[in-house]
N, C-alpha and C positions, 0 to 999 in steps of 0.2 A: 368472154374476153372483149368482144365488140362493145357490149354494154358498158364495161368498165372504161374503155377508151372514150366512149361517148360522154359519160359522166365527167370524166377528167377534162375533156375539151369544153364542155358547158361551163364548168367551174372557172377555167382560165378565161373564157369569153366574158363572163360576168365581171370578173376582177378587172379585166382590161378596159371595159366600157364604163366602169364606175369608180375608178381609182381616185378621181379628183373630188368625189362627193364626200368630203370630210364632214363629220357631224360631231359637235362638241357640246351639245346641250344636255348630255346625260352623264351621270356618274355610275360606274359599274359597281355591282354588289355581288360578293361571292354567293354561290347557291348550288344546291344539289339538283339532279335531274334523273328522270327515268326514261329509258327507251323501250318501246314495245314494237317489234317488227316481224314481218313474215314475208316470204317470197320463194325464190327458187335457187337451187344450187346446181352447178355443172362441173363435172370432173373430166380432166383431160384423159382421153382414152383412144382406142383404136377403131373408132367409128364416128359417125356424124355427131356433132355436139348436141343436136336436138334429141338424140336418143339417150343422152346421159343426164337429162334434166330431172331433178328430184326436188321435193318440197324442203324448205328450210325455214327456220324461225330463230329469233334472237331476242333476248331480254337483257337490258343493261341498267346498271346503277352507276351514275357518275357524279363528278364534282367539278364545277367551273371555278378555277383558282383565280383567274384574271381574264381580261378580255381575249387574250391570245391562247392560253393553255388550259386544258382540262384533262382529267383522267377518267377512264370508264372501265369498270369490271363487268364483263359481258359473258353470257353463256349462250352459245349458238349450237345449232345441230339439227338433226332429223335423219336424213338419208343421204348417201352417196352411191354412185354407180360406177362400175367398171365394164370393160369390154375385152374380149379375147377372141382371136381368130381360130377357128377349128376347121376340120375337113368338111364340116356340115354348115359352114357359114360363120358369121360373127355372132357371138353370144354375149348378152349383157347379164350382169349380176349386181345385186344391191346389198348394202349393209347399213346398219344404223350407227350413229355417232353422236356424241355430245362433247362440246369443247369449251371449257372455261378459259377465258383470256383476259388480259389487261391491256388496254389501249391508251396510248399517249396521243392526245388530239391537239391539233394546231389550227386555229381559226384563221383561214386565209383572208376572209372578207375584212375582219377587224384589223389584220396586219397591214393590208394595203389601202383600206378605205376608212379606217378609223372606227371606233366603237359606236354603234348605232343600234339600239335594241328594237327600233321601229323598221329596220331594213326588211324588205319582203323576202329576199333570197340570201341565205348565208351559206358559204362554202367552207367545209372543214376537211382537212387531210388528217390521217392517223396512221400510226404504226403500232404493232403490238405483238403479243405472243402468248402461248399458254400450252395446254395439254389436250391432245385429242384422245378421247376414250371411245374406241370403236368395238362393236360386237354384232352378232347376227350375220356372220359371213357364210351362212349355209349355202347360198346360191353358188358362190365361187367353188366351194368344196364339192358340191354336186356335179358341176361342170367338169372339174378336174378329174373326178372319178369316172364320169361317163366317157370322157374323151381321152383319158390317159394323160392328163396334163399336170399331174401332181408334182411333189417335190423332186428336184433334180432336172425337171424340164425347164428350158430357158424361159418360156413365156409365162409360166406360173410358178417359178422357183421360190417366190416369197409368199406362198400360200399360208394362211394362218387360220386358226380356229379359236373359239373362246372369246377373250377380251384382249384388245390390242391397245397399248398405251404408247403414244408417240408425241414428242414435242412438235409444236406448230408455230409458225410465224405468219404474220399477215400485215397487209397495208391496204388502204383504200381511201375513197373520197365519199363524203356525205353532203348532200344538198338538203338544207332546211328551209321550208317555205312557211313563213310566219302566219299563223292563224289568229293568235292573240298573244298577250304578254306571257301567258302560261303554257301555250300549246303551239307546236310546230309540226307540220307534216314532213316526214323524212323520206328521202330516196338515197339508198346507200349501195355502193358497189365495193366489194373487197375481194382480194386475191389471197389465197392461203397456200403456203408452201410447207410440205411435210416429207418425211423420209420415204424413200423409194419402196419400202416394204408395205406402204399403206394399202395399195390396191391389188396386192397379192402377186403382182407381176414384176419381173426384173427388167429395168430399162436403163440402168447406169446413170440415172438423173432423178432429181426429186420429183415427187408427185405434186400435182396442183389441183385445187378445186376453187371455184369462184362462186360467190354469193351475190345475188341481186335482191335487195330487201326494200320494203316500203313499210311505213308505220308512223308512229308519233313519238315526239319528245315532249315530256311533261316537266316543266320547271317547278321545283319545290321552293316556294318563297319568292320574294321580290328579287328581280334580276338587276334593277337599276333604280336610281333616284334622279330627279331633275336637279340640275345645277341652278343655284340662285344667281341670276344675272345682276351684276353691279348696276346700281342706279346711275343713269346718265348724268354727266356733269351739267349743272344748270347753265344755260347761256347767260352771259353777262347782260344785265338790264341796260337798255339804251339810256344814254345820258340825256336827260331832258332839262332844259333850262327852266328853272322855277320862276314863274311869273308872280311877282308880289302884288297882290291886290291891296288897295288902300283899306285900312281898317274901317269897318262900318260904324256909322255914328251910333252911340249907345241909345238903346230903346228908351223912350220916356218911361219913368217909373209911374205906374198906375196903382194908386192905393186901392186895395181891395175893400169894397164896401160890405160890411158884415151886417146882415139882416138879423135883428133880435129874434130870440126864440121864446115863445110862451107855451107853458104846459100847465093845465089845471088838473091837480091830483085830488079827486073827490073821495070823501069818506062817508061811512054810514052814520046814522044817528048815534050820538054819544060815544063814538069810536075814534081812536087815533091810529089804528092799524092800516097799513097800506095793503090794499087788496091786490091779488094777482093781476086783475084787469087794469089796475092803475100803475103797477110796477114798471111797465114798459115806458110810461111817460117819464119816469125818473131816469130810466136808461137813456132815453133820447136826450135829456138834458146833459147827462154825462158825456154822450157822444159829441154833443155840440161843444162842450168845454174842452174835450180832448182835441177836437179839430182846430179850435181857436184858442191857443194857449194864453192869450191876453184877455180873453172874455171872463166876466164874472157873473154870478147869479144872485138874485134877490128872492128870498122865499118869504111869503106873507101868509099867516094862518088866519082862518075865518071860522065863525060858527053861525048857525042859522038863528034868526031872531024869533022864530016861532016856537023855539024849545028853550026851557031853562030861564036863567036870569043872567045879568051881566057878570056876576062873580063866577058862575059856572062856565059861561060862554068864553070869558077871558082866559080861563085856565085851559079849557079844551082846545081853543084856537091856538094858544101858545104851544101846546103839546103836538098839535098837528104840524106846525111849522118845524118844531124841533125834530119830529120823526123823519121828515124829509131831509133835513140837514144831516142827521145821523146816518141816513142811508147813503148820502153823497160822500161823506168822509170815511165812514167805517167800511162799507161794502165796496165802494169804488175808488177810494183813495184820493178824492178831490181835496186839495189843501184848504184849510179853514179860512185862510186869508183871501180866498176867491169867493167866499160865501158871506152874504149878509142875510139876516132874518129879522122878522118883526111879527107882531100879533095885533089884530084889530078887533078881535072878539066878534060880537054881533052888532057893534055900533055902525059898521060899514057893511052894506050888503051889495056885493059886486053883481049879483044876479037877481033878476026879478022873481025867478022861481025860488021859493023858500029853501027846498031841499038841496039845491045846487050850492048854497052858501056854506055847506059843510065841506070846505075846500082849503087846499094850500096852493096858492098861485105862484109859479116859478117863472121869473123873467130873466133870461140870460142874454147879455149883450157885451 
């Protein structure tokens, strides 16, 4: 009983010292939870309360419907004790029980301080009820037989044997210490009221037993989401008087001076085919023409004087010039009106070295 009062006082103290700490950054989410607890039970009797302490355990499955309310289906039990006065002194006896119950739980912290899943300590009150199933009352029957305290005697007139089924009601306080979003450490105190026939003795008032339990609450799934904060209103931009600068004088137009490009495309003896080693020179002429759209190119074909005669050399020189022109127009798409061509055969030798005069000279400008 003292422990129960202590837990209740602690819960009220926490609420009174934090009632103004409202928290609105979180959005509640419905979720299920499991309670696993163990501790001690104490039954009201005719001896010191310390002599009537027995082990107790509880497992619960619950659902949090909203920040304030949840329900819990719990199964508690283990042992209870009673005491009876005899001519040989006070004798204690124990029996076993299990009690399935449903609890209706009210979160006092959220009620008074606002929903905050990050709160370190959470205080919850609950009321519930169920069915107490008791058995193993052999100790009480043995004492009644030994001391002549059986049925009809005032102090043991509610003696029972076998299995005893009685409705039970209860209420209590639970303190939850947050360890993480999913797990809390629980301390719980609950008081249970049951029919006078429970402890085998006649007293003209209900029997009571109290449980002090500790354990864990495990949340199943997310319990909250973070609220999206609205973007702050932008501050109005300061009004700045625009200073009009005088327009700068136009920059003088400088005509770009285009340097002419010359590429010598060499051929082998008696050939008009452009070799791979010379094809890059034709491409460089194309790049120049593409860079300068107003530029034009002149292609002049030659033959070496050391081979053939004028008739042969005129023909092969013309074909060499035509080959380059065809490469420019067909392969690279250079318009024909940007190209001029001519052939000088072997009558003009641009190079002192005979073999170099097998050439088409391209001059773009």
